[in-house]
Phi, psi and omega in degrees: 000322178299319178300320179295318179299315180296320179295318179296318179297320179293316180296322179297318178291316183295325183271000180294142180294344181262007183301308183293325181293323184264358184299308181298321178298317180294322177296316179297315179294325177296320177296320177296321179296317178295322178296319179296318178297324178296316179295321178296317178298317178297321176296320179296321180295325182257018182294329178292330175292321176298318178298320178297318179294320178292324178295319180291330186265320190233326190239063181300130176092348180277149178281164178300318182296318179296321182294312181293323180296334179300329188260354186291326179295324177287323180299309184290329174294316178294323179297322179296318180296316178298319178297322182302321184270328190250335185279127177284144173285154182300129185236131170210132179288089196278336187302318180297343183264345190290334180271357180271160180285061178238141177290127181297329180298324179292321179297316183291320176301318178298316179302312184291319181289326176297324181294340180290340176279084186221145179296332180294329180284348177270336187300308183296322180294313180295329182279318192253336180295316177301323177297321178298319180290315187280334185240302185297313181297318183287320185273328189237354174099176188289324181295317177297321179296319177296320177296318178298314181296316179297320180295317180295315178297315181297315180293325178295313179290326176297315176301320182297305185282331175294319178297318178297313182297320180297316181292325177294314181290335180297329178296328180270330184228083182301338181294345177300330178296319177298322178296317179299314179297320179297319178296318179297315180295318179298315179297321179296317180295315180300317181289320184295318180273006176057037176284333178204140180259107178292334179296321178294320176298320180298316179299314183297315183297313184287331173294325175296321177299323183280320183284327178231085187305332180297333179293334180295346177285347181300308177297331177295315179297318179297322177297319178295321179298315181288332172298315181293323177297317177298317180299314181296318181297314181293322181294325182276356184232028180227038174280145183304314181293330180290321179295314181293323178293321183295328180292324185269331183224065180292134181302138180277132175246006179239146179280187182271348181050050185298332183296339179283344183292340179293347179265015176075208182299323179299315178296321178298321180288328173297318178297318178298321177297317180295319178297317178301319181295315187280341186258358181231146190294310186297307178293330178293321176298322178296320178295316179298316179299320179296323177295318179294326181291352171298338178277001184302328180298335180296336178288338182256312190288339182269358182268118180300330182293341183272356182296327178266005181231058188287353176296336178290342180290335174298315177302312180296319180297317177299318184287317183295314182277345185241014184301321184292309184289337175289314182285317183274322185290337180293341176250039188313311183262339183294332180298329179261019185296330181290331180230035184295322179298320178295322180300321182292341182258359182288158182276060176222154177275150178294332177297317178295323179298313179293320180297322180298320177295314184297311184290331175296315179295320179298315181298314181293324178298317178294320178297318178300320179295318179300317179296324182288354177299340177297339178288358175299341176302328181270002178130141182290341178294329178295321177296319178300316180294316180296325178294317177296320179295320179296316178298318180296320178299315183295317186273333188236306190294317182298309176300326180295316179295317180298320180291317180293329181291347179276355179277105174048059178296151182252158182286148182227138170269113187293335186267003174269148180290169182272347185291123179051032179250112184253019173298137179088351182275124174229189181300318181298321182291325178291329186260354191295329183286339185294305179292327182296317185276336186250345180300323179302332182289343176299326181263341184272317188295319181303319178290321181293317179295334177275358178093015181239070186298316181299324177293327176297319177295318179297323179297320178299312179295321181296320177299320177296319178297317178298317178298318180292326179299331180256022187296329179295317177294320180295318178296327175297318178295319179295320178297317180296321177297320178295316180298319182293333187251000191297320182289322177294320178295315180298319178295323178295318178296319181294325181290337181270000000 
């Protein structure tokens, strides 16, 4: 039966109309993946050399095992976050099999075991297994090596099945995302203010795995428990009548946004856009990613080396306040690709359609700036820079992204995840971030090079204000561009 499932999956992919179109892309991505795995393996082989360098520079007197163990809690935490955004949940088009004389449990077991064949599950092994052979086995013996290997395997599989279970439950309980963000923020604050050292906890835990190898079975057992939780969840949510009902009457997780109706047709279309974002997987993932990227400033503002290089804060400000419209706006028309022909026949003006997109991006950009006020802890100048960046985004970057997104948009399936999903990606989408992130420096650098950095920041904000002052004229140009290309865009969506 497993052979049949694999054969069916291959034939489905091979017979897909996009097979030839995506073949070269998949080959290129596969080569990049193999290259990345090779680099990870090389790093794993020389990881003991890295430990020696860290010992000489920062951790005098510590053993190699203690030094590497300090960072493992951060590694597996970061790996979980990466899995959350990039790892696909196990997928099998299960409905055609449910009416056949096959045990549903076997189908679900196949789905879960198939998901274990993942590049993410190789990373920890390639990175840490060579260190176990070269250092742990030689210094502490075979029992410690077995404990090390079991712990790495157990934590990798625990991350794998915990990530899948979390994403499945997130569909039913969206508030879990707030809990995850709260835990991340709490851990960051605790670590930043040195209230507790997670690195010391990491050393203690992994030393226990080595000294008492049986304890290393704990993460293995936890991985098995989450495997069973995933199995139970999938088994209870894959009945034929449930699948057909879910397609026609999917539970709503978004409100009516009635307050937007006071803004007329433009407000109603903004509400429809928000509902589309919250009720479909691909745009919802984009929204979640944009929310997490609000923390992007922590990579810049916490680095002492950046205090004398504040020009990089312009880059961070543009990204922090504009993550949503950059990620969502690059697919401006692709989100409606499934019903674009119907959109063209609706009783709305194209000007209202473009305005609804624009004002939604402006609103989210302003909300992102308000949230970023928390960065005032690192200095009020950062708030000043973020405010200038927000103004520039509103007046210049948003119209620029909207215009570039109209160049040959591609069709998107809203219910597919964003991980390794390149639907909708075209030349404009690959290049869209370059002018958005670097265009502000056209107005900032001349003043900075002349020794007037604050005037450069003010110039960035002033350009944004000027752009917003002419936003009605700019929206008219965007509307005309949309009208001129609408039939070509519709024909492109139908052809895909």
